[in-house]
Structure formats: C-alpha cells, structure tokens
N, C-alpha and C positions, 0 to 999 in steps of 0.2 A: 845331799845324793851319794853321799860316801867320796870318799877319796880320788883324785886323779884329775885329770885337764877336763875342763866344759867347755865347748869350740859351738859357736854360734853357727847353724844351719841356715837354708834360703827357708827365707822368710822369717827368722828368727835374728835378734842381737843378743850381745851376752856382753857383758862386762862387770868386773870384779872391783868390790870396795871394802878392803878390811878383810880380807880374807874371804869374803863372801863374793858369789858369781851368781849374777841374775839372769836372767834369757826372758826377752822382749818380743812381742812380736810386731812385724815392722809394718807399719802405716804410711802412708803418703799422705795423709792430711788434706786430699783432694776428693779422693772416691772412697778412700775408708778412713775410720778414727776410732779412736778409744776412748768411750763416753762415760763413766761409771761403773769402772771395770769390765767395760764387755766391746768388744770389738763389731763396729755398725759399718753400716751403706751410710755415707755424709748424703744431704739434701742437694740433690742435682749431680751426686757423684756418676750417677747411667746416664750416659752418654745418650743422643739418639740414633749413633752409629751402633753403639751395641743392644736397639732394639731394633735393627735394620727386621726384614721381611726374612722369617725363618732362625733368624741368630739367637730366640729365644725359645728351645724346645719345651713339649712338654715335662720334659722331664726334668728339666732345668728349673720348672715352678710346679710344685707338687702342691698337693693340695692343703690348704692351711700356709703354704709356703711364704706365702705376701699376704701380711694383713691389716686392717685395717689403720692400725697405725702407724705402718709404715707410709700410708697416703696420707695424715691428713694435714698436711699441706696444702692440697689443692684449695683456691679461692671458694668460698659459700656461692653457692648456686652456680657450679659450674661441675662438667665432666671433662674429662680428657679427651681428646678427639682430633679429627683432621676432615674439613669439609671442604678442603679443596680435591680437585680432580688427580690422581696417580699418588704414588710415595712420595714420603717427603716429613718434613718435622713435626707431630703434632704438636697441638696447644688447648689453651682451656676454652670450652665453649661453653655462653652463657646458656642456663638456664633461666626459662620464660613460666612465671607461676601466679599469675596477677594480670592484671586486666590490659597489658601492655602490647596484647597478641595482634592488635589490629595494624601497631608499627613494627613487628617483628622484621629481622633481616634474614639472609640465608645462613645464615650463622649462629644461628639462635636454636635451641631445642624448646621446644611447650613442653608444661606438663600436663597428662591428662588431663588437670582440675583447672589449667589454663584454658586448655581446648573447650572443655565443659561450660568453663563460666563465658566465654568467647561466644559459642553457642546461644547457649541459651540468651546472652541477650539481644542476639540479631532475632532467633525464633521470637520472641516472647514478644518483641511488637511487632511482629508481622501479622496481617490479617486478623488481628482481634480486635472480635464487636465489642464496641462499649457500651451501646445501648439504643435508647430509642430518639429521635430530635424531633421536636416539635418547629414544625419553619413557620406556624401561627402566629405565636407568641415570640420565637427568638427574635433580636434585631445582630445575631453575628453569627460566626460558626465557632462550633463549640472549640478551638484549639486552646492549649494550656501548655504550661510547661514540661508536664510530665505524656505528652503524646507524643508517640514514636511514629516514625514513618509506618504508615499499612493499614494504620489503626481507622475503623471506618465505623459509621451509623448508620440506621437507617430513619427514613422518615413516617412518624406516626403520621402527623396531623400535616396538609399541604399546606404551604403558604409561601412569599415571597424572603428570601434576604440577600441581605447586599445585593438585592439586584436580578438573583438567580431564583428562578421560579422552580418551586420542587412538590409532586405527587405525593400521595401515600404510596410506600413504598421504592421512592428512587433512595441513593445510597450515597453516602460523603466520603470519602478516602481521603485519608489524610498523605498528603506527596513530601511533606519534609520533615522532618523531627516538630517537635515545638512548630506549628502551621499557626498564619497567620489568621486572627478573628475576623478581618476583614478582607484581607485581599484574597480572591478567588484561584490565583497563581498558585497559591499551596496546597489546591483542591483537587482532587479529581470527581465529576459526581456521573453517577451511573443515574441514567431513566429507564425507569423498570414498569414505570405506568403511565403512556405516554396516552393522552386524551386523541379523539378521532380529530384529524387536522381538517382545517378551515383556510380561507383565503387568507387571514390573518394569524392563526395560531401552528406551530408548526407538530405535527403529531401523524400518527398511524393512519393508514387507509387501506382499505380493501380495493379488489382489480375488480373491475366490471366484466362483465360476462359479453360474448361477441352481440348476444340480444338485444344484453340493456345498451349497447354503445351505439346499436341500429333504434334503438327507442329515441335516444338522445333525451331524458327525462331525471335521470340520475343524476343530480347534482354536488354527491359523496365520493361515490368511488371514481378511480383512478384510469385511466384510457391509456395501454400498452399499444407499441406497433402494432403488433399483430393482431386483436381487436379493433385500431382505427383504421386498419384498411377492409375491416368487412362492412363497416359503412359507407358503402355506395349509392353516388348518389341515386336519385331515381325522379320522376315528376311528381312523389307526395315529400319527400323529405333531402335535405343538405346531404353531403358528402363529397367521398373521392369518386372521381369516374378518372375513365381513360382518354388518352385523345385519339383519335381516329387516324388511321392512316390515310395518304391519298387517295391508293383505291378503295377505301370503304366509303371516303368522302365522294367520289366517285360515283360508286353505286347507288346510294342513297338509299339502304335498304338495313343498317345496325340504327337499333335507337336505342342503345346505351350507350353510345360512346359521344364527344365530345367533337365538333370540329373548329380550328382553332382561322382567324380571319387568313392566315396565309394558303391552309388547304380551301377555302372558300373562292379565295381568290384565284387560285390556279383552277381551280371547278369552272367557275363563271369564264373564264379567262376561254378554256378550252371549248365551252359552249358555244360561246359567242366565236368561236372562229371555225368551228366543225359545226352549227347549226343555227347559221343565219346565210341571207346570199341578196345581192344587191344588185342593180343593173340600169341603164339609162333606155328610158325609150321615148317615142317622139318622132312621125316623118314626115308631119305637116297632111297625112292624107288620113291615115287608119285612125280608126276610133275606139278598135279592141283591137289588146296585145295578150299571146300568151307569155307570159315568161313563166321560163323553166329554172328550177330552183333546185331541184334532186335531192330533198331534206328527208324526203322517204315518209313522209308524214302530211296529214290531212288537218295535223291541230298547227297552223300557221298562223303568222297575225304579218297584215300587210299594210306597210306603212308607205305615200306617193307623199314626194314632195318637188319643190319649185326648185330649177337648179338655178334659177337666175337672183333667187334671194334665200334657199334652203327654207321655206315657208311650208308648214304641210299643207296639202289638200286632199279633200273629201271624193273618191270618184269608187265608183263600185268593181265589187271583185268577188272573185269565187276562186276556190279549191278546187279545178276541174279534173285533178290525180293528184296521187301522194304524192309526185315530183312537178306539179305546174297549177300555178293558178291563172285565170284570165282577168284584167283590169280593162273596163270598159271607160271610157271618157264621154261627155254631152256632145263634143266636136273635137275634132281631128287635132290632136296638140303639134308643136313647132318641131321639128328636128331636133332630138335630141332636148327637148327641154323639162322631162321630167324625171326623177331618180325614184324608184323601187326598190325598197328592202324587206326583204322577208327571212322573217324570222320561226323557230319551231318556239 
C-alpha cells in the first residue's frame, strides 16, 4: 500500500508483523462472524428486538437480499410465525401434511394436501350406497370393518333379520364405523314401504270421511276427532249425543238430545209439586164432594185413600171442570175420613 503509517479506523483492526501491516474487519462473534474468508450474520444473531414492528423496512430488505440459504436452519415441516394475539416473539409453527389433522391444535397449520385428505376421508364414508340387502336370506346385518358411518343398503327382498322386520325399499344405515352385524343399536332403519296397518301390524292408514264414520262399516280407515264428532246418535245408529239442558228437558220438544237422570228427577219433582193436589173430605152427611184442584186440565187422575189405614178405595168421580172434580160415595163418609189425591 506504499510507505506511510496505517492506522485502523471504525470497524477495522490493524496489526503489524515483520514490517507488514494487516487490516481486519471487527466482528463480535455473537451477531457477526467471518467464515471461509467472508463476513456473515451468525445463526440467531438477529434478535426479536431488531425485528420488531417497522424496524426492518422495505429498503433494508431488497429483492433477493434474504436468500433461502440464510434461512436453512428452520426445522423440517415448520414455518416462522406467531399464533398468540398481539406483538411478541415469533416461533416455529408445525405444518401438518398427513392424517393427523383430526387432532390438530390452534398452533398448527395444515397444508392443502392434509386438508384434502382429511375431507376426502370424511366425505367418502358419508351417504355412500353399498348395494342391495336380501333380508330373506341374510341372518345378520351387513357390517364389516371397512364400513364407515353413513354407508347404507336398500332392502331388495323382504324378511326378518335379528328380530327386525324389513319390507322391500326399506333402508339400513350404519350408525358408526365398523358396525355390529348383530346389534340393532349400531344401525338406523328407515321404513319406506309400510304395509296397511291392522290391529296387530304397525303400518299406514287412510283417514275416514265423515260419511264413512257415520256409516260405521269401514274396519280399515282411521277416525279423526273432527270426523268422530260427525257421528251423532240417532234411533238408527250409535254415536255421540248432546245432553239436554234443564229447559229443554222441561219443554219436552227436543228429540235429538239426551236427558240425564238428574234433569229427569228435577222435571218429575217440578211436575209433582206443581201438577198435583190433595185434600181431606168427609163430613158424616154428604155423599158427593166437589174438590177444586186448579190444575187447569180435564186430564187428571183421582185417587181416594182411607185416612185410617191409607188403603185405596174405589168411588165414582168425574171432572166437572178443568179445575174441579166431583167425588161421590155410596153413603156419607165420616168426618175427614178420606184423602183425595188429584194428579195431572
């Protein structure tokens, strides 16, 4: 470099040996090092503080400035990132690229291949038609180790398997992976072809019309509450009937409603109290007595009883008016010896 004095400056060290002066770049061995006659950043030499928000600008990392070779020490199937909220120290995040996606955590990242394989494994076993099932010859359900939950069969021949009755068109659906061939709990059965219901067979029914309910001859169709209410009782058929009110019972004109024992008793009691008359007759002299009853009717019944023993006697009587009758004895009865009862 010619004669003169050489002095090391900022970032340079100088040393002289045998009259030869050497200049060397200063490195701290922590962030920078010289390797193979080249100055480079040591592994881990750049701290999180120097990579904080906005500390590294676009001008500091030009295109191609950070090469793949400078990041080769990242472990396989990992990426650098931060899964926690807020700013902080970055770390390696594990990539999932196999069938462990079902057990992935919030700190994992799945590759497109892992997602596809996982979804395919789920969708592939859902709702797949396996084929026909002959319930006439089969003794067990069609489960195998390869069967996934959701696989299904349709019944091609009716029959009974493990106590379950199948009709043509019914469907068997696996309710779990590798379902049992003998346990109905591992299966879902869809009945799509029910027979006509009977007194002993669960099945389908048709609803009866009002006319059919009133006819009362159909032994197959079902009766609804609405159609049942249309089957009213008449003199020609059994059925529902409305109970008459007390007023309707007393009026005696309704021929469609039923009278209860209580309402009949009330009616009879009212007729007895308002439709009967009683009096004591006999004076030892007269043989004919006019008894005024004010029942306003010629249609009355006259009964004569002895007061002494309450025995009935037969005497002549006639309705002289709508409110009186004449009772005639063969000989004059003793004083107050007979009781006259008059009823409508």
